[in-house]
BALOBA-1460 file (C-alpha; in Angstrom, 3 decimals):
// residues 413
<rec num="1" residu="m" x="199.600" y="191.140" z="132.825"/>
<rec num="2" residu="i" x="199.952" y="192.718" z="136.488"/>
<rec num="3" residu="l" x="200.451" y="196.596" z="135.914"/>
<rec num="4" residu="n" x="200.790" y="197.863" z="139.653"/>
<rec num="5" residu="k" x="201.775" y="195.881" z="143.133"/>
<rec num="6" residu="g" x="201.288" y="197.789" z="146.372"/>
<rec num="7" residu="n" x="199.334" y="200.674" z="148.399"/>
<rec num="8" residu="l" x="197.902" y="202.170" z="145.971"/>
<rec num="9" residu="a" x="196.758" y="206.422" z="146.565"/>
<rec num="10" residu="w" x="194.847" y="207.976" z="144.155"/>
<rec num="11" residu="p" x="192.148" y="205.398" z="144.867"/>
<rec num="12" residu="s" x="190.809" y="206.318" z="148.321"/>
<rec num="13" residu="t" x="190.590" y="209.792" z="147.066"/>
<rec num="14" residu="l" x="187.072" y="208.656" z="145.949"/>
<rec num="15" residu="k" x="185.097" y="206.484" z="147.351"/>
<rec num="16" residu="p" x="183.261" y="205.021" z="146.024"/>
<rec num="17" residu="a" x="183.930" y="205.476" z="142.296"/>
<rec num="18" residu="p" x="181.233" y="205.814" z="139.926"/>
<rec num="19" residu="a" x="180.660" y="202.716" z="138.557"/>
<rec num="20" residu="y" x="179.359" y="201.727" z="135.245"/>
<rec num="21" residu="p" x="177.505" y="198.089" z="133.469"/>
<rec num="22" residu="e" x="178.757" y="195.606" z="132.057"/>
<rec num="23" residu="l" x="178.051" y="194.807" z="128.500"/>
<rec num="24" residu="d" x="174.747" y="193.033" z="128.558"/>
<rec num="25" residu="e" x="173.724" y="193.551" z="124.663"/>
<rec num="26" residu="d" x="174.575" y="194.061" z="120.606"/>
<rec num="27" residu="l" x="175.724" y="197.341" z="119.731"/>
<rec num="28" residu="s" x="176.585" y="198.833" z="116.470"/>
<rec num="29" residu="c" x="179.071" y="201.787" z="116.881"/>
<rec num="30" residu="d" x="180.383" y="204.272" z="114.751"/>
<rec num="31" residu="v" x="183.726" y="204.171" z="117.071"/>
<rec num="32" residu="l" x="184.661" y="201.737" z="119.824"/>
<rec num="33" residu="i" x="187.222" y="202.498" z="122.289"/>
<rec num="34" residu="i" x="189.018" y="199.900" z="123.805"/>
<rec num="35" residu="g" x="190.769" y="200.823" z="127.297"/>
<rec num="36" residu="g" x="189.367" y="202.658" z="130.407"/>
<rec num="37" residu="g" x="192.425" y="204.688" z="130.861"/>
<rec num="38" residu="m" x="193.913" y="208.035" z="130.794"/>
<rec num="39" residu="g" x="194.065" y="207.491" z="127.022"/>
<rec num="40" residu="g" x="190.977" y="206.241" z="126.984"/>
<rec num="41" residu="a" x="189.321" y="208.499" z="128.274"/>
<rec num="42" residu="l" x="190.648" y="211.819" z="127.117"/>
<rec num="43" residu="l" x="189.423" y="210.094" z="123.183"/>
<rec num="44" residu="a" x="185.865" y="209.436" z="124.538"/>
<rec num="45" residu="h" x="185.813" y="212.961" z="126.435"/>
<rec num="46" residu="k" x="187.426" y="214.770" z="122.948"/>
<rec num="47" residu="l" x="184.424" y="212.458" z="121.160"/>
<rec num="48" residu="s" x="181.790" y="213.380" z="123.271"/>
<rec num="49" residu="g" x="181.230" y="216.469" z="121.220"/>
<rec num="50" residu="t" x="181.187" y="214.992" z="117.948"/>
<rec num="51" residu="n" x="177.878" y="213.436" z="115.990"/>
<rec num="52" residu="l" x="179.612" y="209.447" z="116.092"/>
<rec num="53" residu="q" x="177.845" y="207.204" z="118.008"/>
<rec num="54" residu="v" x="181.109" y="205.979" z="120.429"/>
<rec num="55" residu="v" x="181.124" y="203.132" z="123.396"/>
<rec num="56" residu="l" x="183.859" y="202.413" z="125.064"/>
<rec num="57" residu="l" x="184.914" y="198.945" z="126.875"/>
<rec num="58" residu="e" x="186.901" y="198.602" z="129.985"/>
<rec num="59" residu="k" x="187.964" y="195.030" z="130.826"/>
<rec num="60" residu="g" x="188.147" y="195.518" z="134.465"/>
<rec num="61" residu="r" x="187.195" y="199.240" z="136.445"/>
<rec num="62" residu="i" x="187.551" y="202.845" z="134.671"/>
<rec num="63" residu="a" x="191.156" y="203.844" z="135.756"/>
<rec num="64" residu="e" x="192.232" y="200.906" z="137.809"/>
<rec num="65" residu="g" x="195.631" y="200.114" z="135.448"/>
<rec num="66" residu="s" x="197.984" y="201.854" z="134.620"/>
<rec num="67" residu="s" x="195.984" y="204.864" z="135.353"/>
<rec num="68" residu="s" x="195.605" y="203.923" z="139.409"/>
<rec num="69" residu="a" x="200.038" y="204.060" z="139.433"/>
<rec num="70" residu="n" x="200.368" y="207.609" z="137.571"/>
<rec num="71" residu="t" x="202.560" y="210.027" z="139.502"/>
<rec num="72" residu="g" x="200.103" y="213.250" z="138.007"/>
<rec num="73" residu="l" x="202.937" y="215.228" z="137.003"/>
<rec num="74" residu="l" x="202.044" y="217.091" z="133.941"/>
<rec num="75" residu="q" x="204.616" y="219.031" z="131.869"/>
<rec num="76" residu="s" x="205.226" y="219.237" z="128.358"/>
<rec num="77" residu="f" x="209.190" y="219.388" z="128.110"/>
<rec num="78" residu="n" x="210.187" y="215.988" z="127.655"/>
<rec num="79" residu="d" x="211.938" y="213.077" z="129.012"/>
<rec num="80" residu="k" x="214.414" y="213.303" z="126.097"/>
<rec num="81" residu="s" x="215.615" y="216.986" z="125.408"/>
<rec num="82" residu="l" x="214.175" y="218.772" z="122.486"/>
<rec num="83" residu="t" x="218.116" y="219.128" z="121.096"/>
<rec num="84" residu="s" x="217.792" y="215.564" z="121.338"/>
<rec num="85" residu="i" x="214.659" y="214.716" z="119.554"/>
<rec num="86" residu="i" x="215.703" y="217.492" z="116.676"/>
<rec num="87" residu="h" x="219.695" y="215.336" z="116.287"/>
<rec num="88" residu="t" x="217.339" y="212.230" z="115.542"/>
<rec num="89" residu="f" x="213.819" y="212.769" z="114.114"/>
<rec num="90" residu="g" x="215.270" y="216.231" z="112.269"/>
<rec num="91" residu="e" x="214.365" y="219.982" z="113.068"/>
<rec num="92" residu="q" x="210.670" y="219.857" z="111.993"/>
<rec num="93" residu="a" x="209.555" y="217.310" z="113.680"/>
<rec num="94" residu="g" x="211.397" y="218.401" z="116.794"/>
<rec num="95" residu="i" x="209.572" y="221.386" z="116.638"/>
<rec num="96" residu="t" x="206.251" y="220.236" z="115.880"/>
<rec num="97" residu="f" x="206.039" y="217.711" z="118.548"/>
<rec num="98" residu="y" x="207.567" y="219.835" z="121.310"/>
<rec num="99" residu="q" x="204.507" y="222.740" z="120.344"/>
<rec num="100" residu="m" x="202.057" y="219.661" z="120.192"/>
<rec num="101" residu="c" x="203.224" y="219.198" z="124.044"/>
<rec num="102" residu="r" x="202.762" y="222.364" z="124.213"/>
<rec num="103" residu="d" x="199.188" y="222.774" z="123.017"/>
<rec num="104" residu="a" x="198.506" y="219.326" z="124.650"/>
<rec num="105" residu="m" x="198.742" y="221.199" z="128.421"/>
<rec num="106" residu="s" x="196.923" y="224.528" z="127.538"/>
<rec num="107" residu="k" x="194.118" y="221.391" z="126.163"/>
<rec num="108" residu="l" x="194.470" y="219.382" z="129.216"/>
<rec num="109" residu="k" x="193.829" y="222.301" z="131.675"/>
<rec num="110" residu="e" x="190.985" y="223.370" z="129.235"/>
<rec num="111" residu="a" x="189.471" y="219.861" z="129.706"/>
<rec num="112" residu="a" x="189.517" y="219.932" z="133.445"/>
<rec num="113" residu="s" x="188.113" y="223.182" z="133.820"/>
<rec num="114" residu="g" x="185.046" y="222.100" z="132.596"/>
<rec num="115" residu="l" x="184.446" y="218.856" z="134.754"/>
<rec num="116" residu="k" x="182.065" y="217.614" z="137.374"/>
<rec num="117" residu="l" x="183.799" y="215.404" z="139.529"/>
<rec num="118" residu="e" x="186.720" y="217.516" z="141.196"/>
<rec num="119" residu="p" x="190.115" y="216.631" z="139.593"/>
<rec num="120" residu="e" x="192.927" y="218.090" z="141.385"/>
<rec num="121" residu="f" x="194.140" y="219.688" z="138.251"/>
<rec num="122" residu="i" x="196.830" y="222.364" z="139.896"/>
<rec num="123" residu="s" x="198.935" y="223.972" z="137.927"/>
<rec num="124" residu="r" x="202.502" y="224.199" z="138.651"/>
<rec num="125" residu="s" x="206.199" y="225.655" z="137.277"/>
<rec num="126" residu="s" x="209.101" y="222.620" z="136.819"/>
<rec num="127" residu="l" x="212.717" y="222.858" z="137.841"/>
<rec num="128" residu="y" x="214.834" y="220.566" z="136.017"/>
<rec num="129" residu="y" x="218.217" y="220.113" z="137.703"/>
<rec num="130" residu="a" x="221.543" y="219.566" z="136.396"/>
<rec num="131" residu="s" x="222.185" y="216.111" z="138.614"/>
<rec num="132" residu="s" x="225.698" y="216.738" z="138.442"/>
<rec num="133" residu="e" x="228.475" y="219.525" z="136.893"/>
<rec num="134" residu="e" x="228.869" y="216.943" z="133.700"/>
<rec num="135" residu="d" x="225.040" y="217.632" z="132.747"/>
<rec num="136" residu="v" x="225.849" y="221.509" z="132.761"/>
<rec num="137" residu="p" x="226.722" y="221.984" z="129.619"/>
<rec num="138" residu="y" x="223.622" y="219.305" z="128.325"/>
<rec num="139" residu="l" x="220.943" y="221.716" z="129.943"/>
<rec num="140" residu="k" x="222.613" y="224.954" z="128.648"/>
<rec num="141" residu="e" x="222.542" y="223.990" z="125.084"/>
<rec num="142" residu="e" x="218.964" y="222.917" z="126.205"/>
<rec num="143" residu="y" x="218.193" y="225.822" z="127.305"/>
<rec num="144" residu="e" x="219.390" y="227.520" z="124.366"/>
<rec num="145" residu="t" x="217.800" y="225.152" z="121.743"/>
<rec num="146" residu="l" x="214.784" y="225.756" z="123.229"/>
<rec num="147" residu="h" x="214.990" y="229.656" z="123.209"/>
<rec num="148" residu="r" x="216.121" y="229.935" z="119.891"/>
<rec num="149" residu="h" x="212.571" y="228.078" z="118.714"/>
<rec num="150" residu="g" x="210.142" y="229.803" z="120.788"/>
<rec num="151" residu="f" x="209.967" y="227.521" z="123.939"/>
<rec num="152" residu="a" x="210.028" y="229.889" z="127.664"/>
<rec num="153" residu="a" x="212.302" y="228.419" z="129.750"/>
<rec num="154" residu="s" x="214.654" y="230.409" z="132.464"/>
<rec num="155" residu="y" x="218.277" y="229.824" z="133.306"/>
<rec num="156" residu="w" x="219.123" y="229.149" z="137.207"/>
<rec num="157" residu="n" x="222.904" y="228.859" z="138.495"/>
<rec num="158" residu="q" x="223.609" y="227.211" z="141.430"/>
<rec num="159" residu="a" x="223.324" y="231.273" z="143.200"/>
<rec num="160" residu="d" x="219.590" y="231.279" z="141.750"/>
<rec num="161" residu="i" x="219.027" y="227.650" z="142.915"/>
<rec num="162" residu="a" x="220.130" y="227.828" z="146.169"/>
<rec num="163" residu="s" x="218.102" y="231.381" z="146.912"/>
<rec num="164" residu="r" x="214.982" y="229.794" z="146.510"/>
<rec num="165" residu="f" x="215.225" y="226.107" z="148.245"/>
<rec num="166" residu="p" x="217.726" y="224.307" z="150.702"/>
<rec num="167" residu="f" x="219.545" y="222.663" z="148.477"/>
<rec num="168" residu="s" x="222.270" y="223.533" z="145.743"/>
<rec num="169" residu="k" x="222.433" y="221.815" z="142.271"/>
<rec num="170" residu="p" x="225.090" y="223.163" z="139.346"/>
<rec num="171" residu="a" x="222.756" y="224.843" z="137.399"/>
<rec num="172" residu="a" x="218.737" y="224.571" z="137.001"/>
<rec num="173" residu="l" x="215.865" y="225.314" z="133.619"/>
<rec num="174" residu="y" x="212.698" y="226.849" z="135.387"/>
<rec num="175" residu="t" x="209.566" y="226.726" z="132.858"/>
<rec num="176" residu="t" x="206.357" y="227.353" z="133.694"/>
<rec num="177" residu="g" x="202.749" y="226.272" z="131.994"/>
<rec num="178" residu="d" x="202.953" y="222.170" z="133.737"/>
<rec num="179" residu="a" x="200.190" y="221.016" z="136.552"/>
<rec num="180" residu="e" x="199.644" y="218.195" z="138.665"/>
<rec num="181" residu="v" x="196.466" y="216.258" z="138.342"/>
<rec num="182" residu="n" x="194.808" y="213.437" z="140.874"/>
<rec num="183" residu="p" x="195.254" y="210.932" z="137.839"/>
<rec num="184" residu="f" x="192.184" y="208.537" z="139.297"/>
<rec num="185" residu="r" x="189.313" y="210.869" z="139.773"/>
<rec num="186" residu="f" x="190.631" y="213.123" z="136.654"/>
<rec num="187" residu="v" x="189.537" y="209.507" z="134.452"/>
<rec num="188" residu="h" x="186.765" y="209.374" z="136.303"/>
<rec num="189" residu="a" x="185.624" y="213.207" z="136.202"/>
<rec num="190" residu="l" x="186.645" y="212.979" z="132.130"/>
<rec num="191" residu="v" x="184.154" y="209.853" z="131.936"/>
<rec num="192" residu="q" x="181.845" y="210.331" z="133.642"/>
<rec num="193" residu="y" x="181.622" y="213.644" z="131.521"/>
<rec num="194" residu="a" x="181.531" y="211.679" z="127.805"/>
<rec num="195" residu="v" x="179.032" y="209.795" z="129.250"/>
<rec num="196" residu="d" x="176.215" y="212.467" z="130.516"/>
<rec num="197" residu="h" x="177.334" y="213.392" z="126.570"/>
<rec num="198" residu="g" x="175.819" y="210.156" z="125.739"/>
<rec num="199" residu="i" x="179.071" y="208.101" z="125.178"/>
<rec num="200" residu="r" x="177.882" y="204.974" z="126.352"/>
<rec num="201" residu="v" x="180.906" y="202.798" z="129.055"/>
<rec num="202" residu="y" x="180.675" y="199.114" z="130.078"/>
<rec num="203" residu="e" x="183.022" y="198.103" z="132.680"/>
<rec num="204" residu="n" x="183.780" y="194.527" z="133.148"/>
<rec num="205" residu="s" x="183.426" y="193.642" z="129.795"/>
<rec num="206" residu="p" x="187.240" y="191.878" z="128.492"/>
<rec num="207" residu="v" x="187.471" y="191.593" z="124.686"/>
<rec num="208" residu="i" x="187.907" y="188.274" z="123.956"/>
<rec num="209" residu="h" x="188.882" y="188.701" z="120.440"/>
<rec num="210" residu="l" x="188.022" y="190.347" z="117.126"/>
<rec num="211" residu="e" x="187.066" y="190.004" z="113.979"/>
<rec num="212" residu="y" x="188.035" y="192.801" z="110.504"/>
<rec num="213" residu="g" x="186.068" y="192.983" z="107.997"/>
<rec num="214" residu="e" x="186.365" y="195.230" z="104.725"/>
<rec num="215" residu="d" x="183.343" y="197.285" z="106.468"/>
<rec num="216" residu="g" x="184.581" y="197.650" z="110.165"/>
<rec num="217" residu="v" x="185.398" y="195.377" z="112.873"/>
<rec num="218" residu="v" x="183.352" y="193.276" z="115.216"/>
<rec num="219" residu="c" x="184.392" y="192.777" z="119.006"/>
<rec num="220" residu="y" x="183.583" y="189.846" z="121.028"/>
<rec num="221" residu="t" x="183.305" y="190.501" z="124.549"/>
<rec num="222" residu="r" x="182.631" y="187.378" z="126.840"/>
<rec num="223" residu="n" x="178.932" y="186.593" z="125.626"/>
<rec num="224" residu="r" x="178.069" y="189.697" z="123.659"/>
<rec num="225" residu="r" x="179.769" y="191.168" z="120.340"/>
<rec num="226" residu="i" x="180.154" y="195.203" z="119.244"/>
<rec num="227" residu="f" x="180.323" y="196.186" z="115.361"/>
<rec num="228" residu="a" x="182.980" y="199.127" z="115.383"/>
<rec num="229" residu="r" x="182.872" y="200.911" z="111.672"/>
<rec num="230" residu="k" x="186.141" y="201.974" z="113.735"/>
<rec num="231" residu="v" x="188.678" y="200.344" z="116.626"/>
<rec num="232" residu="v" x="190.622" y="202.934" z="119.240"/>
<rec num="233" residu="h" x="192.805" y="200.122" z="120.832"/>
<rec num="234" residu="a" x="193.673" y="202.412" z="124.108"/>
<rec num="235" residu="g" x="195.219" y="199.416" z="126.397"/>
<rec num="236" residu="g" x="198.437" y="201.282" z="127.613"/>
<rec num="237" residu="y" x="200.980" y="198.807" z="128.512"/>
<rec num="238" residu="e" x="198.922" y="195.603" z="128.144"/>
<rec num="239" residu="t" x="198.771" y="196.254" z="124.419"/>
<rec num="240" residu="q" x="202.580" y="194.743" z="124.052"/>
<rec num="241" residu="e" x="200.650" y="191.332" z="125.058"/>
<rec num="242" residu="e" x="198.782" y="191.240" z="121.720"/>
<rec num="243" residu="k" x="201.386" y="193.907" z="119.610"/>
<rec num="244" residu="p" x="204.656" y="193.973" z="120.726"/>
<rec num="245" residu="d" x="206.318" y="196.961" z="119.351"/>
<rec num="246" residu="r" x="210.103" y="196.925" z="118.694"/>
<rec num="247" residu="n" x="210.224" y="199.902" z="119.789"/>
<rec num="248" residu="a" x="208.404" y="199.836" z="123.266"/>
<rec num="249" residu="l" x="210.275" y="198.981" z="126.342"/>
<rec num="250" residu="l" x="208.464" y="197.450" z="129.681"/>
<rec num="251" residu="q" x="210.258" y="198.569" z="133.000"/>
<rec num="252" residu="t" x="209.367" y="198.590" z="136.688"/>
<rec num="253" residu="t" x="208.909" y="201.733" z="138.209"/>
<rec num="254" residu="y" x="208.313" y="202.621" z="141.769"/>
<rec num="255" residu="a" x="206.551" y="205.743" z="143.968"/>
<rec num="256" residu="i" x="205.610" y="206.824" z="147.514"/>
<rec num="257" residu="v" x="203.164" y="209.493" z="148.710"/>
<rec num="258" residu="t" x="203.749" y="210.590" z="152.491"/>
<rec num="259" residu="s" x="202.820" y="211.762" z="155.250"/>
<rec num="260" residu="p" x="201.324" y="215.246" z="155.701"/>
<rec num="261" residu="v" x="203.690" y="217.928" z="156.049"/>
<rec num="262" residu="p" x="203.020" y="220.535" z="158.387"/>
<rec num="263" residu="d" x="204.062" y="223.353" z="155.386"/>
<rec num="264" residu="f" x="206.095" y="223.845" z="152.152"/>
<rec num="265" residu="t" x="207.969" y="226.650" z="152.959"/>
<rec num="266" residu="g" x="211.557" y="226.426" z="151.051"/>
<rec num="267" residu="w" x="210.011" y="224.401" z="148.602"/>
<rec num="268" residu="h" x="209.418" y="227.307" z="145.581"/>
<rec num="269" residu="e" x="206.062" y="227.607" z="144.504"/>
<rec num="270" residu="r" x="205.447" y="223.927" z="145.073"/>
<rec num="271" residu="c" x="207.080" y="223.228" z="141.711"/>
<rec num="272" residu="l" x="207.127" y="220.034" z="139.761"/>
<rec num="273" residu="i" x="210.925" y="218.931" z="139.889"/>
<rec num="274" residu="w" x="212.879" y="216.234" z="138.080"/>
<rec num="275" residu="e" x="216.880" y="216.056" z="137.244"/>
<rec num="276" residu="t" x="218.785" y="215.365" z="133.974"/>
<rec num="277" residu="a" x="219.605" y="211.848" z="135.942"/>
<rec num="278" residu="r" x="218.871" y="208.889" z="133.945"/>
<rec num="279" residu="p" x="216.675" y="206.687" z="135.725"/>
<rec num="280" residu="y" x="215.950" y="210.660" z="137.063"/>
<rec num="281" residu="l" x="214.028" y="211.461" z="141.195"/>
<rec num="282" residu="y" x="211.271" y="213.239" z="140.314"/>
<rec num="283" residu="m" x="208.451" y="214.757" z="143.092"/>
<rec num="284" residu="r" x="206.101" y="216.850" z="143.206"/>
<rec num="285" residu="t" x="203.050" y="218.379" z="145.989"/>
<rec num="286" residu="t" x="199.204" y="217.576" z="146.888"/>
<rec num="287" residu="p" x="196.253" y="219.132" z="147.921"/>
<rec num="288" residu="d" x="196.371" y="218.329" z="151.357"/>
<rec num="289" residu="n" x="199.912" y="218.417" z="151.598"/>
<rec num="290" residu="r" x="201.767" y="215.150" z="151.441"/>
<rec num="291" residu="i" x="204.483" y="214.667" z="148.959"/>
<rec num="292" residu="v" x="205.140" y="212.085" z="145.298"/>
<rec num="293" residu="a" x="207.932" y="211.156" z="144.840"/>
<rec num="294" residu="g" x="208.933" y="208.819" z="141.810"/>
<rec num="295" residu="g" x="211.277" y="206.911" z="139.694"/>
<rec num="296" residu="l" x="213.956" y="204.113" z="140.262"/>
<rec num="297" residu="d" x="213.305" y="202.695" z="137.048"/>
<rec num="298" residu="e" x="214.833" y="199.053" z="136.793"/>
<rec num="299" residu="h" x="214.472" y="196.308" z="134.123"/>
<rec num="300" residu="p" x="211.129" y="195.018" z="134.871"/>
<rec num="301" residu="v" x="210.807" y="193.127" z="138.079"/>
<rec num="302" residu="d" x="208.547" y="189.650" z="138.631"/>
<rec num="303" residu="p" x="205.781" y="190.371" z="140.640"/>
<rec num="304" residu="e" x="206.448" y="188.245" z="143.643"/>
<rec num="305" residu="e" x="209.529" y="189.921" z="143.879"/>
<rec num="306" residu="r" x="207.700" y="192.987" z="143.802"/>
<rec num="307" residu="e" x="207.237" y="193.478" z="147.417"/>
<rec num="308" residu="g" x="210.241" y="193.120" z="148.229"/>
<rec num="309" residu="r" x="211.394" y="195.722" z="146.058"/>
<rec num="310" residu="i" x="209.120" y="198.085" z="146.487"/>
<rec num="311" residu="r" x="210.053" y="198.512" z="150.567"/>
<rec num="312" residu="h" x="213.717" y="198.987" z="149.441"/>
<rec num="313" residu="k" x="212.881" y="201.669" z="146.725"/>
<rec num="314" residu="s" x="210.333" y="203.342" z="148.836"/>
<rec num="315" residu="e" x="213.293" y="203.966" z="151.610"/>
<rec num="316" residu="m" x="215.574" y="205.080" z="148.708"/>
<rec num="317" residu="l" x="212.862" y="207.900" z="147.653"/>
<rec num="318" residu="l" x="212.317" y="209.015" z="151.181"/>
<rec num="319" residu="n" x="216.027" y="209.483" z="151.824"/>
<rec num="320" residu="e" x="215.983" y="211.648" z="148.370"/>
<rec num="321" residu="i" x="213.343" y="213.569" z="150.066"/>
<rec num="322" residu="k" x="215.017" y="214.409" z="153.275"/>
<rec num="323" residu="a" x="218.675" y="215.179" z="151.385"/>
<rec num="324" residu="l" x="216.748" y="218.206" z="149.266"/>
<rec num="325" residu="f" x="214.763" y="218.640" z="152.127"/>
<rec num="326" residu="p" x="215.800" y="217.983" z="155.905"/>
<rec num="327" residu="r" x="213.104" y="219.251" z="157.625"/>
<rec num="328" residu="y" x="211.284" y="216.721" z="156.480"/>
<rec num="329" residu="a" x="213.294" y="214.303" z="158.252"/>
<rec num="330" residu="g" x="210.665" y="212.436" z="159.709"/>
<rec num="331" residu="i" x="207.874" y="212.060" z="157.374"/>
<rec num="332" residu="q" x="207.266" y="208.453" z="156.229"/>
<rec num="333" residu="a" x="205.325" y="206.470" z="153.494"/>
<rec num="334" residu="d" x="202.015" y="206.719" z="153.727"/>
<rec num="335" residu="y" x="201.469" y="204.571" z="150.315"/>
<rec num="336" residu="a" x="204.252" y="203.330" z="148.667"/>
<rec num="337" residu="w" x="203.646" y="200.913" z="144.910"/>
<rec num="338" residu="a" x="205.662" y="199.060" z="142.274"/>
<rec num="339" residu="s" x="203.797" y="199.001" z="138.485"/>
<rec num="340" residu="l" x="205.061" y="198.704" z="135.238"/>
<rec num="341" residu="f" x="206.382" y="201.679" z="133.838"/>
<rec num="342" residu="g" x="206.286" y="201.263" z="129.000"/>
<rec num="343" residu="l" x="208.987" y="203.950" z="127.275"/>
<rec num="344" residu="t" x="210.045" y="203.661" z="123.514"/>
<rec num="345" residu="h" x="213.966" y="203.322" z="122.510"/>
<rec num="346" residu="d" x="213.491" y="206.576" z="120.529"/>
<rec num="347" residu="g" x="211.695" y="208.693" z="123.134"/>
<rec num="348" residu="l" x="208.659" y="209.194" z="120.967"/>
<rec num="349" residu="p" x="205.285" y="207.811" z="121.674"/>
<rec num="350" residu="m" x="203.933" y="205.691" z="118.985"/>
<rec num="351" residu="i" x="200.009" y="207.149" z="117.634"/>
<rec num="352" residu="g" x="197.738" y="206.003" z="114.683"/>
<rec num="353" residu="p" x="197.014" y="203.014" z="112.360"/>
<rec num="354" residu="h" x="198.930" y="200.072" z="112.118"/>
<rec num="355" residu="s" x="198.265" y="198.359" z="108.954"/>
<rec num="356" residu="r" x="198.330" y="194.633" z="110.001"/>
<rec num="357" residu="y" x="195.401" y="196.612" z="111.622"/>
<rec num="358" residu="p" x="192.116" y="197.719" z="109.213"/>
<rec num="359" residu="h" x="189.779" y="199.868" z="110.659"/>
<rec num="360" residu="s" x="191.993" y="200.600" z="114.147"/>
<rec num="361" residu="y" x="194.067" y="202.610" z="116.145"/>
<rec num="362" residu="f" x="196.436" y="202.466" z="118.521"/>
<rec num="363" residu="i" x="197.101" y="204.747" z="121.663"/>
<rec num="364" residu="e" x="201.035" y="204.025" z="123.109"/>
<rec num="365" residu="a" x="201.957" y="207.376" z="124.922"/>
<rec num="366" residu="y" x="204.951" y="205.065" z="126.670"/>
<rec num="367" residu="g" x="207.736" y="207.613" z="128.400"/>
<rec num="368" residu="g" x="207.524" y="210.265" z="131.190"/>
<rec num="369" residu="n" x="205.098" y="212.444" z="130.387"/>
<rec num="370" residu="g" x="202.339" y="209.342" z="129.374"/>
<rec num="371" residu="t" x="198.642" y="211.707" z="130.407"/>
<rec num="372" residu="v" x="200.180" y="215.057" z="127.772"/>
<rec num="373" residu="y" x="200.629" y="212.027" z="125.028"/>
<rec num="374" residu="c" x="197.383" y="210.710" z="125.607"/>
<rec num="375" residu="m" x="195.988" y="214.308" z="125.138"/>
<rec num="376" residu="i" x="198.163" y="214.566" z="121.567"/>
<rec num="377" residu="a" x="196.575" y="211.134" z="120.519"/>
<rec num="378" residu="a" x="193.546" y="212.455" z="121.603"/>
<rec num="379" residu="e" x="193.785" y="215.638" z="119.323"/>
<rec num="380" residu="l" x="195.133" y="213.963" z="116.485"/>
<rec num="381" residu="l" x="192.584" y="210.690" z="116.480"/>
<rec num="382" residu="s" x="189.532" y="212.069" z="117.330"/>
<rec num="383" residu="d" x="189.961" y="214.856" z="114.203"/>
<rec num="384" residu="v" x="190.381" y="211.347" z="111.869"/>
<rec num="385" residu="l" x="187.975" y="209.940" z="113.127"/>
<rec num="386" residu="c" x="185.718" y="212.710" z="112.227"/>
<rec num="387" residu="g" x="187.080" y="212.517" z="108.108"/>
<rec num="388" residu="k" x="189.962" y="215.478" z="108.832"/>
<rec num="389" residu="t" x="193.224" y="214.240" z="107.822"/>
<rec num="390" residu="r" x="196.000" y="215.050" z="110.797"/>
<rec num="391" residu="p" x="200.055" y="214.595" z="109.222"/>
<rec num="392" residu="e" x="201.553" y="214.921" z="112.268"/>
<rec num="393" residu="l" x="200.232" y="211.390" z="112.893"/>
<rec num="394" residu="d" x="203.333" y="210.052" z="110.978"/>
<rec num="395" residu="i" x="205.502" y="211.544" z="113.952"/>
<rec num="396" residu="f" x="204.119" y="208.932" z="116.013"/>
<rec num="397" residu="s" x="204.041" y="205.874" z="113.450"/>
<rec num="398" residu="l" x="203.295" y="202.512" z="115.284"/>
<rec num="399" residu="e" x="205.967" y="201.685" z="111.884"/>
<rec num="400" residu="r" x="208.536" y="203.822" z="112.001"/>
<rec num="401" residu="t" x="212.505" y="202.961" z="111.099"/>
<rec num="402" residu="s" x="213.910" y="205.893" z="111.298"/>
<rec num="403" residu="k" x="212.965" y="210.145" z="110.307"/>
<rec num="404" residu="p" x="209.100" y="210.672" z="109.921"/>
<rec num="405" residu="s" x="207.862" y="211.699" z="106.570"/>
<rec num="406" residu="p" x="208.416" y="215.092" z="105.541"/>
<rec num="407" residu="n" x="204.700" y="215.826" z="105.608"/>
<rec num="408" residu="a" x="204.529" y="215.959" z="109.434"/>
<rec num="409" residu="q" x="204.591" y="219.275" z="109.571"/>
<rec num="410" residu="v" x="203.654" y="222.045" z="112.076"/>
<rec num="411" residu="p" x="200.150" y="223.058" z="110.157"/>
<rec num="412" residu="g" x="199.575" y="225.975" z="108.916"/>
<rec num="413" residu="s" x="204.026" y="226.406" z="107.931"/>
């Protein structure tokens, strides 16, 4: 599976990137994490505070899969509104999910603050604007739903937006507590932390075969093997090659990073920006005064066709930036890429066990809030691997067909 095509921005910000050895001996461990992207890195970081023996295997290089194409917008609110999630899954599950996303943002900030390698994690607010007048009732309803259930958001009318930006939109929600991050540096920093705390990491060690036994799983690489009591599959979108999920949907998405701009006058608080249209446009800034913009999702494009699509979509993204911020009329795209992007039909990620795979758990953090979902997965699975029951996993069941179990409730509720 070819995940990315084009000129990726983030790997250029960490040269040389930390490197790890290839597996060259047989091992035993309590937990084997397969995948060195955001999901595997956050779980390894979380498990480094336990007494478990943990091994992380990456088939290529750490963070060089989807994490290297991640645009680094971290938000507690979701592609699927709280109103919509409540309609689909029920009030309790919807509230629990949104609370978990909010808590995950705090956990991400906490994790970033304790890393030796600077992840460029910067707290930001978010502007979520109505793409058209027709979307205003939807935005008002979501605002009311959020406030009714204790989630903070400000409702801005057209004048509120125009007083803070060089553009005007019919309405918007403005929220705090979000962030931007350099995902490539963040993953490497998390893995570095895990290694410093005793977790063994191996690169260029693809898994060839897994044997599921009564007491655990035997993992075979090219010429070595690992016996693990538990296995966590954190292979991201490539999981769909091994275990296709009916709830999963793969698309091609596009992103650019512009040339530097002189300043961000007129961009209120350098907030994250996204919209109600689907697929939606989104954008953020970087510490070196560039603009990251992405979106324009479409059905999967063959890798050989992506080159031409990248050029076309890059121009479209540049034009979207210039339409909102005319003062940036002279910017160019210094980096542009296309990536495979996964989401689910029902709007929630898939996290947890699967009946066909004993002693195993999966992190399928599909959706626009993938990093936040990976943090949720790390919190839930680290507890389960340490012997604690987390009924919230029912919400994210890989085998769900309708509403989650009524046991999936807010802890203490």
